[in-house]
Every structure is written in structure tokens, then in C-alpha cells.
C-alpha atoms as an extended CHARMM CRD file, in Angstrom:
* protein
*
        60  EXT
         1         1  MET       CA            -13.3130000000       -1.3320000000       39.8480000000  PROA      1               0.0000000000
         2         2  PHE       CA            -12.9490000000       -3.0910000000       36.3730000000  PROA      2               0.0000000000
         3         3  LEU       CA            -10.0150000000       -3.7470000000       34.9190000000  PROA      3               0.0000000000
         4         4  HSD       CA             -7.8820000000       -1.7290000000       32.8110000000  PROA      4               0.0000000000
         5         5  ALA       CA             -4.7780000000       -2.0460000000       30.5190000000  PROA      5               0.0000000000
         6         6  CYS       CA             -2.8400000000        0.9350000000       30.6930000000  PROA      6               0.0000000000
         7         7  THR       CA             -1.0580000000        2.1940000000       28.2170000000  PROA      7               0.0000000000
         8         8  ALA       CA              2.2230000000        4.0550000000       29.9540000000  PROA      8               0.0000000000
         9         9  CYS       CA              2.8410000000        0.3530000000       32.4600000000  PROA      9               0.0000000000
        10        10  GLU       CA              1.3570000000       -2.7050000000       29.6870000000  PROA      10              0.0000000000
        11        11  ARG       CA             -0.2900000000       -4.6260000000       32.7080000000  PROA      11              0.0000000000
        12        12  ARG       CA             -3.4460000000       -5.0000000000       33.3490000000  PROA      12              0.0000000000
        13        13  GLN       CA             -4.7260000000       -4.2980000000       36.8900000000  PROA      13              0.0000000000
        14        14  LEU       CA             -7.7180000000       -3.9850000000       39.0130000000  PROA      14              0.0000000000
        15        15  ILE       CA             -8.8160000000        0.1430000000       38.7810000000  PROA      15              0.0000000000
        16        16  PHE       CA            -10.5740000000        0.3730000000       42.4230000000  PROA      16              0.0000000000
        17        17  PRO       CA            -13.2340000000        3.5540000000       43.4070000000  PROA      17              0.0000000000
        18        18  SER       CA            -10.1050000000        5.2200000000       45.6930000000  PROA      18              0.0000000000
        19        19  GLN       CA             -8.0540000000        5.5780000000       41.4120000000  PROA      19              0.0000000000
        20        20  VAL       CA            -11.3000000000        7.4930000000       40.0630000000  PROA      20              0.0000000000
        21        21  THR       CA            -10.2550000000       11.2390000000       39.6930000000  PROA      21              0.0000000000
        22        22  SER       CA            -13.2500000000       11.9800000000       37.4300000000  PROA      22              0.0000000000
        23        23  LEU       CA            -16.6730000000       11.0700000000       35.6010000000  PROA      23              0.0000000000
        24        24  ASP       CA            -18.1060000000       13.2460000000       32.5980000000  PROA      24              0.0000000000
        25        25  ASN       CA            -20.9470000000       12.3100000000       30.4190000000  PROA      25              0.0000000000
        26        26  THR       CA            -19.9070000000       12.8180000000       26.5800000000  PROA      26              0.0000000000
        27        27  ASP       CA            -22.2710000000       11.8510000000       22.9950000000  PROA      27              0.0000000000
        28        28  HSD       CA            -19.7760000000        9.8930000000       22.8330000000  PROA      28              0.0000000000
        29        29  GLY       CA            -20.7960000000        7.5870000000       26.3820000000  PROA      29              0.0000000000
        30        30  ILE       CA            -18.7390000000        8.2020000000       29.5530000000  PROA      30              0.0000000000
        31        31  GLU       CA            -15.6290000000        9.2410000000       30.2850000000  PROA      31              0.0000000000
        32        32  VAL       CA            -13.6150000000        8.0680000000       32.9210000000  PROA      32              0.0000000000
        33        33  SER       CA            -10.5720000000        9.4980000000       33.8160000000  PROA      33              0.0000000000
        34        34  PHE       CA             -8.1120000000        7.5830000000       36.9500000000  PROA      34              0.0000000000
        35        35  THR       CA             -4.7920000000        7.1170000000       37.8900000000  PROA      35              0.0000000000
        36        36  CYS       CA             -3.2260000000        3.9740000000       37.4570000000  PROA      36              0.0000000000
        37        37  TRP       CA             -1.3380000000        1.9680000000       40.1940000000  PROA      37              0.0000000000
        38        38  CYS       CA              2.0170000000        3.3760000000       38.4170000000  PROA      38              0.0000000000
        39        39  GLY       CA              0.7230000000        6.9420000000       38.6130000000  PROA      39              0.0000000000
        40        40  VAL       CA             -0.0710000000        8.2670000000       35.2150000000  PROA      40              0.0000000000
        41        41  GLU       CA             -3.2420000000        9.2530000000       34.3940000000  PROA      41              0.0000000000
        42        42  GLN       CA             -5.7070000000        6.8240000000       32.0960000000  PROA      42              0.0000000000
        43        43  HSD       CA             -8.5980000000        7.4950000000       29.9360000000  PROA      43              0.0000000000
        44        44  LEU       CA            -11.7540000000        4.9350000000       29.6210000000  PROA      44              0.0000000000
        45        45  LEU       CA            -14.8820000000        5.2220000000       27.2370000000  PROA      45              0.0000000000
        46        46  THR       CA            -17.8390000000        2.9520000000       28.4600000000  PROA      46              0.0000000000
        47        47  GLY       CA            -21.6460000000        3.6130000000       29.0370000000  PROA      47              0.0000000000
        48        48  ARG       CA            -23.9300000000        2.6260000000       26.6600000000  PROA      48              0.0000000000
        49        49  ALA       CA            -23.5670000000        5.1520000000       24.0050000000  PROA      49              0.0000000000
        50        50  ALA       CA            -19.5030000000        4.0560000000       23.8260000000  PROA      50              0.0000000000
        51        51  ALA       CA            -20.5260000000        0.3580000000       22.7580000000  PROA      51              0.0000000000
        52        52  THR       CA            -23.0780000000        1.2640000000       20.3930000000  PROA      52              0.0000000000
        53        53  PRO       CA            -21.7620000000        2.1020000000       16.1000000000  PROA      53              0.0000000000
        54        54  ARG       CA            -23.1160000000        5.5400000000       15.4280000000  PROA      54              0.0000000000
        55        55  ARG       CA            -24.9440000000        5.3800000000       12.4740000000  PROA      55              0.0000000000
        56        56  THR       CA            -25.2830000000        8.2720000000       10.0180000000  PROA      56              0.0000000000
        57        57  PRO       CA            -28.6920000000        9.4360000000        8.6950000000  PROA      57              0.0000000000
        58        58  ALA       CA            -28.4330000000        8.1380000000        4.8950000000  PROA      58              0.0000000000
        59        59  ALA       CA            -27.9530000000       10.6040000000        2.0150000000  PROA      59              0.0000000000
        60        60  ALA       CA            -31.0430000000       11.9540000000        0.3790000000  PROA      60              0.0000000000
């Protein structure tokens, strides 16, 4: 369960596991797809990789 601010209805609501439609591990973090209480599909990027700023190698 997590708190999410919906981009469609603009409400902050608790999202329950039953609302989650998919979890995908990406290079940028874990992408969680779920359906808001208003019925709109939403996405959230979370995980350690999502919280860590990307660093580019120094130019030689």
C-alpha cells in the first residue's frame, strides 16, 4: 500500500496491492502500473535506482 497523487483526478489516495496491474524492473528503477480509484491507469517509478541521481562518466 502506498500514497499516490493522481494526475487525472488530482486526489491523494492510498493505492492497495489489488489495484496494481504490473511491476517492471528497468534500468531506471521499478515501474509500478496501477489503476487509481477514479479508474485512470497511473505509473510510479520507485526503488533504489529511481532515488539515485544518474552520474555520467567524466570526459577524458
